[in-house]
Each structure stands twice: as structure tokens, then as C-alpha cells.
SEKOLKOL-685191 format. One record per residue (C-alpha): residue in one letter; chain; x negated, y negated, z negated. Coordinates in Angstrom, 2 decimals. Layout:
// residues N
pt r:A, c:A, u:X, v:Y, w:Z $
...
// end
This chain:
// residues 226
pt r:M, c:A, u:-212.51, v:128.82, w:57.15 $
pt r:S, c:A, u:-211.46, v:132.45, w:57.35 $
pt r:I, c:A, u:-213.05, v:134.59, w:54.63 $
pt r:Y, c:A, u:-214.08, v:137.06, w:57.33 $
pt r:K, c:A, u:-215.91, v:134.35, w:59.26 $
pt r:L, c:A, u:-217.69, v:133.39, w:56.05 $
pt r:A, c:A, u:-218.71, v:136.99, w:55.45 $
pt r:M, c:A, u:-219.79, v:137.77, w:59.03 $
pt r:G, c:A, u:-221.21, v:134.47, w:60.25 $
pt r:D, c:A, u:-221.96, v:134.44, w:63.98 $
pt r:E, c:A, u:-221.21, v:138.16, w:64.19 $
pt r:F, c:A, u:-217.51, v:137.30, w:63.88 $
pt r:D, c:A, u:-217.61, v:135.87, w:67.43 $
pt r:R, c:A, u:-218.55, v:139.31, w:68.79 $
pt r:L, c:A, u:-215.27, v:140.83, w:67.67 $
pt r:H, c:A, u:-212.52, v:141.53, w:70.19 $
pt r:P, c:A, u:-210.43, v:138.32, w:70.66 $
pt r:K, c:A, u:-207.33, v:140.01, w:69.23 $
pt r:I, c:A, u:-209.27, v:141.05, w:66.14 $
pt r:Q, c:A, u:-210.61, v:137.51, w:65.80 $
pt r:E, c:A, u:-207.01, v:136.30, w:65.88 $
pt r:R, c:A, u:-205.91, v:138.77, w:63.19 $
pt r:F, c:A, u:-208.85, v:138.04, w:60.90 $
pt r:G, c:A, u:-209.43, v:134.40, w:61.77 $
pt r:F, c:A, u:-206.75, v:132.46, w:59.91 $
pt r:D, c:A, u:-206.88, v:130.91, w:56.44 $
pt r:S, c:A, u:-204.61, v:129.01, w:54.06 $
pt r:T, c:A, u:-204.84, v:125.83, w:56.17 $
pt r:S, c:A, u:-203.79, v:127.54, w:59.40 $
pt r:G, c:A, u:-200.07, v:127.72, w:58.60 $
pt r:V, c:A, u:-200.02, v:131.21, w:60.12 $
pt r:A, c:A, u:-199.26, v:134.68, w:58.80 $
pt r:S, c:A, u:-199.18, v:138.13, w:60.35 $
pt r:V, c:A, u:-196.96, v:141.16, w:59.80 $
pt r:G, c:A, u:-197.86, v:144.41, w:61.50 $
pt r:T, c:A, u:-195.44, v:147.29, w:62.04 $
pt r:G, c:A, u:-196.24, v:150.70, w:63.42 $
pt r:V, c:A, u:-196.80, v:154.36, w:62.70 $
pt r:M, c:A, u:-199.45, v:156.21, w:60.77 $
pt r:E, c:A, u:-199.95, v:159.25, w:62.96 $
pt r:T, c:A, u:-201.73, v:161.15, w:60.20 $
pt r:M, c:A, u:-201.80, v:160.64, w:56.43 $
pt r:E, c:A, u:-203.87, v:163.16, w:54.50 $
pt r:R, c:A, u:-205.48, v:163.67, w:51.11 $
pt r:G, c:A, u:-208.14, v:165.92, w:49.65 $
pt r:G, c:A, u:-207.59, v:169.12, w:47.67 $
pt r:W, c:A, u:-205.30, v:169.65, w:44.70 $
pt r:W, c:A, u:-207.85, v:168.04, w:42.36 $
pt r:T, c:A, u:-207.21, v:164.65, w:43.99 $
pt r:V, c:A, u:-203.48, v:164.65, w:43.16 $
pt r:P, c:A, u:-203.70, v:163.41, w:39.52 $
pt r:F, c:A, u:-206.07, v:160.60, w:40.55 $
pt r:L, c:A, u:-203.84, v:159.54, w:43.46 $
pt r:W, c:A, u:-200.64, v:159.81, w:41.41 $
pt r:V, c:A, u:-202.03, v:157.52, w:38.70 $
pt r:G, c:A, u:-203.15, v:155.10, w:41.40 $
pt r:S, c:A, u:-199.66, v:154.99, w:42.88 $
pt r:L, c:A, u:-198.33, v:153.47, w:39.64 $
pt r:R, c:A, u:-200.29, v:150.29, w:40.44 $
pt r:H, c:A, u:-200.00, v:150.43, w:44.22 $
pt r:I, c:A, u:-203.44, v:152.00, w:44.70 $
pt r:M, c:A, u:-203.17, v:154.90, w:47.15 $
pt r:F, c:A, u:-200.80, v:157.85, w:46.55 $
pt r:P, c:A, u:-200.66, v:161.65, w:46.96 $
pt r:D, c:A, u:-198.05, v:161.80, w:49.76 $
pt r:T, c:A, u:-199.04, v:163.16, w:53.17 $
pt r:G, c:A, u:-197.30, v:163.23, w:56.53 $
pt r:K, c:A, u:-197.31, v:162.54, w:60.23 $
pt r:D, c:A, u:-195.81, v:159.65, w:62.19 $
pt r:V, c:A, u:-195.06, v:157.73, w:58.99 $
pt r:P, c:A, u:-193.61, v:154.23, w:59.63 $
pt r:F, c:A, u:-195.56, v:151.48, w:57.92 $
pt r:T, c:A, u:-195.77, v:147.71, w:57.58 $
pt r:V, c:A, u:-198.75, v:145.54, w:56.65 $
pt r:H, c:A, u:-198.32, v:141.96, w:55.37 $
pt r:N, c:A, u:-201.22, v:139.52, w:55.84 $
pt r:Y, c:A, u:-200.79, v:136.06, w:54.29 $
pt r:A, c:A, u:-203.50, v:133.54, w:53.45 $
pt r:Y, c:A, u:-203.30, v:131.29, w:50.39 $
pt r:V, c:A, u:-205.44, v:129.74, w:47.65 $
pt r:D, c:A, u:-205.12, v:131.63, w:44.38 $
pt r:R, c:A, u:-204.91, v:130.00, w:40.97 $
pt r:H, c:A, u:-208.69, v:130.27, w:40.60 $
pt r:G, c:A, u:-209.16, v:128.14, w:43.74 $
pt r:R, c:A, u:-210.26, v:131.01, w:45.98 $
pt r:E, c:A, u:-209.26, v:131.47, w:49.59 $
pt r:T, c:A, u:-207.28, v:134.72, w:49.60 $
pt r:V, c:A, u:-205.80, v:137.10, w:52.17 $
pt r:T, c:A, u:-203.15, v:139.68, w:51.29 $
pt r:W, c:A, u:-203.20, v:143.28, w:52.50 $
pt r:V, c:A, u:-199.88, v:144.60, w:51.28 $
pt r:R, c:A, u:-198.91, v:147.85, w:52.98 $
pt r:H, c:A, u:-195.83, v:150.01, w:52.55 $
pt r:F, c:A, u:-195.24, v:153.44, w:54.02 $
pt r:E, c:A, u:-191.78, v:154.91, w:54.60 $
pt r:F, c:A, u:-191.83, v:158.59, w:53.63 $
pt r:P, c:A, u:-188.53, v:160.53, w:53.81 $
pt r:E, c:A, u:-188.27, v:160.72, w:50.01 $
pt r:R, c:A, u:-189.69, v:157.34, w:48.99 $
pt r:R, c:A, u:-191.50, v:154.16, w:49.91 $
pt r:R, c:A, u:-195.16, v:154.04, w:48.90 $
pt r:W, c:A, u:-197.26, v:150.90, w:48.48 $
pt r:F, c:A, u:-200.96, v:150.17, w:48.87 $
pt r:D, c:A, u:-201.71, v:146.57, w:47.83 $
pt r:A, c:A, u:-204.90, v:144.55, w:48.01 $
pt r:T, c:A, u:-206.03, v:140.93, w:48.09 $
pt r:M, c:A, u:-209.36, v:139.85, w:49.51 $
pt r:V, c:A, u:-211.51, v:136.83, w:48.64 $
pt r:Y, c:A, u:-214.98, v:135.69, w:49.65 $
pt r:S, c:A, u:-217.37, v:135.43, w:46.72 $
pt r:A, c:A, u:-220.14, v:132.89, w:47.20 $
pt r:K, c:A, u:-221.60, v:134.15, w:43.94 $
pt r:R, c:A, u:-221.93, v:137.72, w:45.23 $
pt r:G, c:A, u:-222.38, v:136.72, w:48.88 $
pt r:T, c:A, u:-219.77, v:139.17, w:50.10 $
pt r:L, c:A, u:-216.07, v:139.87, w:50.40 $
pt r:I, c:A, u:-214.33, v:141.20, w:47.33 $
pt r:D, c:A, u:-211.27, v:143.39, w:47.61 $
pt r:Y, c:A, u:-209.00, v:143.39, w:44.56 $
pt r:I, c:A, u:-207.09, v:146.64, w:44.85 $
pt r:G, c:A, u:-203.65, v:147.23, w:43.36 $
pt r:N, c:A, u:-200.84, v:144.94, w:42.33 $
pt r:Q, c:A, u:-202.66, v:143.81, w:39.16 $
pt r:Q, c:A, u:-206.20, v:143.34, w:40.55 $
pt r:H, c:A, u:-207.73, v:145.81, w:38.10 $
pt r:L, c:A, u:-210.21, v:147.18, w:40.63 $
pt r:S, c:A, u:-212.77, v:144.85, w:42.26 $
pt r:V, c:A, u:-214.71, v:146.23, w:45.25 $
pt r:D, c:A, u:-217.53, v:144.67, w:47.29 $
pt r:I, c:A, u:-216.81, v:144.88, w:51.03 $
pt r:A, c:A, u:-219.37, v:144.74, w:53.83 $
pt r:C, c:A, u:-218.05, v:143.62, w:57.25 $
pt r:S, c:A, u:-219.57, v:144.44, w:60.62 $
pt r:V, c:A, u:-218.67, v:144.82, w:64.28 $
pt r:D, c:A, u:-217.70, v:148.35, w:65.26 $
pt r:E, c:A, u:-219.80, v:148.70, w:68.39 $
pt r:A, c:A, u:-217.65, v:151.46, w:69.91 $
pt r:T, c:A, u:-214.42, v:149.46, w:69.91 $
pt r:G, c:A, u:-215.29, v:145.80, w:69.35 $
pt r:G, c:A, u:-213.19, v:146.06, w:66.21 $
pt r:I, c:A, u:-214.06, v:145.24, w:62.62 $
pt r:R, c:A, u:-215.56, v:147.76, w:60.21 $
pt r:L, c:A, u:-215.09, v:147.31, w:56.45 $
pt r:R, c:A, u:-217.16, v:149.45, w:54.09 $
pt r:S, c:A, u:-216.85, v:149.43, w:50.33 $
pt r:G, c:A, u:-219.75, v:149.07, w:47.95 $
pt r:E, c:A, u:-220.03, v:148.45, w:44.22 $
pt r:Q, c:A, u:-216.79, v:148.83, w:42.28 $
pt r:R, c:A, u:-215.78, v:147.29, w:38.97 $
pt r:F, c:A, u:-212.78, v:147.78, w:36.67 $
pt r:Y, c:A, u:-211.19, v:144.94, w:34.66 $
pt r:E, c:A, u:-208.44, v:145.25, w:32.05 $
pt r:K, c:A, u:-208.12, v:142.44, w:29.49 $
pt r:W, c:A, u:-211.41, v:142.53, w:27.51 $
pt r:L, c:A, u:-212.52, v:145.77, w:29.13 $
pt r:A, c:A, u:-214.95, v:145.53, w:32.07 $
pt r:F, c:A, u:-217.29, v:148.12, w:33.54 $
pt r:K, c:A, u:-218.93, v:149.17, w:36.79 $
pt r:F, c:A, u:-218.05, v:152.55, w:38.31 $
pt r:P, c:A, u:-221.04, v:154.85, w:38.89 $
pt r:L, c:A, u:-221.32, v:155.88, w:42.56 $
pt r:F, c:A, u:-220.61, v:159.55, w:41.81 $
pt r:A, c:A, u:-217.22, v:158.56, w:40.36 $
pt r:S, c:A, u:-216.31, v:156.06, w:43.10 $
pt r:G, c:A, u:-214.12, v:156.43, w:46.15 $
pt r:M, c:A, u:-216.01, v:154.81, w:49.02 $
pt r:A, c:A, u:-213.80, v:153.42, w:51.79 $
pt r:D, c:A, u:-214.63, v:153.21, w:55.49 $
pt r:V, c:A, u:-212.07, v:151.22, w:57.50 $
pt r:V, c:A, u:-212.07, v:150.40, w:61.21 $
pt r:E, c:A, u:-209.46, v:148.21, w:62.87 $
pt r:W, c:A, u:-209.56, v:147.59, w:66.62 $
pt r:Y, c:A, u:-207.43, v:146.50, w:69.57 $
pt r:D, c:A, u:-206.58, v:148.86, w:72.43 $
pt r:D, c:A, u:-206.29, v:146.77, w:75.60 $
pt r:E, c:A, u:-204.74, v:149.58, w:77.62 $
pt r:A, c:A, u:-202.03, v:150.39, w:75.06 $
pt r:E, c:A, u:-201.74, v:146.72, w:74.00 $
pt r:E, c:A, u:-201.67, v:147.61, w:70.32 $
pt r:F, c:A, u:-203.91, v:147.67, w:67.26 $
pt r:G, c:A, u:-205.45, v:150.83, w:65.90 $
pt r:I, c:A, u:-206.63, v:151.58, w:62.40 $
pt r:S, c:A, u:-208.57, v:154.37, w:60.72 $
pt r:V, c:A, u:-209.12, v:154.60, w:56.95 $
pt r:E, c:A, u:-211.05, v:157.19, w:54.97 $
pt r:V, c:A, u:-211.81, v:157.13, w:51.24 $
pt r:R, c:A, u:-214.50, v:159.61, w:50.21 $
pt r:N, c:A, u:-216.27, v:160.63, w:47.05 $
pt r:R, c:A, u:-219.86, v:161.81, w:47.44 $
pt r:I, c:A, u:-219.12, v:164.93, w:45.36 $
pt r:F, c:A, u:-215.50, v:165.80, w:46.15 $
pt r:G, c:A, u:-215.38, v:164.68, w:49.79 $
pt r:T, c:A, u:-212.30, v:163.02, w:51.30 $
pt r:L, c:A, u:-209.82, v:161.72, w:48.73 $
pt r:F, c:A, u:-207.41, v:159.93, w:51.02 $
pt r:S, c:A, u:-207.23, v:159.08, w:54.73 $
pt r:Y, c:A, u:-204.88, v:157.77, w:57.38 $
pt r:S, c:A, u:-204.96, v:156.60, w:60.96 $
pt r:G, c:A, u:-202.39, v:155.02, w:63.22 $
pt r:R, c:A, u:-201.36, v:152.20, w:65.51 $
pt r:F, c:A, u:-199.27, v:149.06, w:65.22 $
pt r:Q, c:A, u:-198.11, v:145.80, w:66.73 $
pt r:A, c:A, u:-198.85, v:142.54, w:64.91 $
pt r:E, c:A, u:-196.51, v:139.55, w:64.94 $
pt r:F, c:A, u:-197.92, v:136.11, w:64.16 $
pt r:F, c:A, u:-195.67, v:133.36, w:62.92 $
pt r:D, c:A, u:-195.81, v:129.91, w:61.38 $
pt r:I, c:A, u:-195.34, v:129.65, w:57.64 $
pt r:E, c:A, u:-195.60, v:127.03, w:54.91 $
pt r:A, c:A, u:-197.70, v:127.85, w:51.84 $
pt r:A, c:A, u:-194.69, v:127.36, w:49.57 $
pt r:K, c:A, u:-192.75, v:130.01, w:51.49 $
pt r:I, c:A, u:-195.17, v:132.91, w:51.14 $
pt r:P, c:A, u:-193.01, v:135.78, w:49.79 $
pt r:P, c:A, u:-193.75, v:136.48, w:46.12 $
pt r:F, c:A, u:-193.95, v:140.26, w:46.60 $
pt r:V, c:A, u:-197.23, v:140.00, w:48.55 $
pt r:K, c:A, u:-199.03, v:138.34, w:45.64 $
pt r:P, c:A, u:-200.44, v:140.36, w:42.73 $
pt r:L, c:A, u:-198.70, v:140.42, w:39.36 $
pt r:R, c:A, u:-201.88, v:139.02, w:37.81 $
pt r:E, c:A, u:-204.99, v:137.38, w:39.26 $
pt r:E, c:A, u:-208.41, v:138.43, w:38.00 $
pt r:S, c:A, u:-211.07, v:135.73, w:37.81 $
pt r:R, c:A, u:-214.00, v:138.10, w:37.28 $
pt r:E, c:A, u:-215.74, v:139.08, w:40.46 $
// end
């Protein structure tokens, strides 16, 4: 079963049919999705956010670049990780004039925590609880971050809320334009907006065998701690 169905229960059936399609497959479905489109706006907070975002870019966790009408691609594949967890990839790359930037994540459903967990970055160092709900205005899905934890070898600690970047993500389908829309904002309760983007895209669905999932969408390491 899709990890989003597990997290939302019957509420999943209230989502727009196109959103159900995008969030409804799992490792047994033999289906993947690649979305391509344009981020109409990509912004960050003040100068004080740049060091934080630059360090994050080294592990595919956000970045300091800004722009308008930035081409992007998002890769969604479902597989079972080496810890036996149903997993969905969220590997995004953005084509700025000077460079390509990445923002990687893999999501699992944690029965232990009773919620989705988003492992952010290409080495799963940051573990974030994610609450899913129906966005009543659009029929899309809303993902909001909660508790955040950092893991690096023997090191493990929980981020205090004042030091956390809290994400609010909405993805919906526009029937008139026949395309998906997305809005992302990451805020800190003290410093305000750290990072945000919004845009539109088309999603292609295609058949795929588990053995043929491209290696680049999987993290360099898989963290077992949730």
C-alpha cells in the first residue's frame, strides 16, 4: 500500500484523482513518475540564511540560489529499502544558468512513530516527521514538517524547534491548465522564511521494474533510525 494511504487513511480518498494517482503507487505497482516543469519563483531569506543553505547544498539539502522560471525535474520511484521499509524518492534538480542544484529526499511510513518520515539529503542525515492532510482549497495534498532529528554515525540528537526549518508543502492539480502545481516554504520561527519556491509541472507515469530503478535517485546511505 502507498505510504501516503497509510498515513492518511480514508482521507486519502478525498484527494483530487490526479493527486491520488501521483501519491498512490508503491513498490509493487511497477510504476514510477517523473515530473518536469518550471519553478516560477525560487527565493530565500536574508543574507544570514546563505551559510546554512550553502552547507545544505553539499548534501543535496536546499541551496542559496534564487531565480524565476527555473526548469526543474522531480523523480518519484517506489522501492523497499535495505531495512525493509516501503520508500518513495523525491529527487529534484533545478537548472540554474550557472549550475544544477539538487534537493533530495526519501520518504517512508513509520509504524513506530505513526507518521511519515522524510529523510532529507543524499545521505539521510536529517529525519523529519511529516503530517499529511487534504488541502481544502485545491483538493491537493498538504505536507507539514514536525519533529526533526539528526543522525551521523554514533551522533544522534533532536533539533529544538527554535533551530528548525519547518516546511509547508502543497501539491495540487489544476484541471483548467491540466498541470500540477506546487508551493513550498521552509520557515524558522525566529528568522522567518529560509527557502521557498512555487511552480507548475507535468508528470509522466511509466512502467518500471524494481531492478531498473536508476541508482542516482537512491541515497548514498540508508539510515535505520527513525
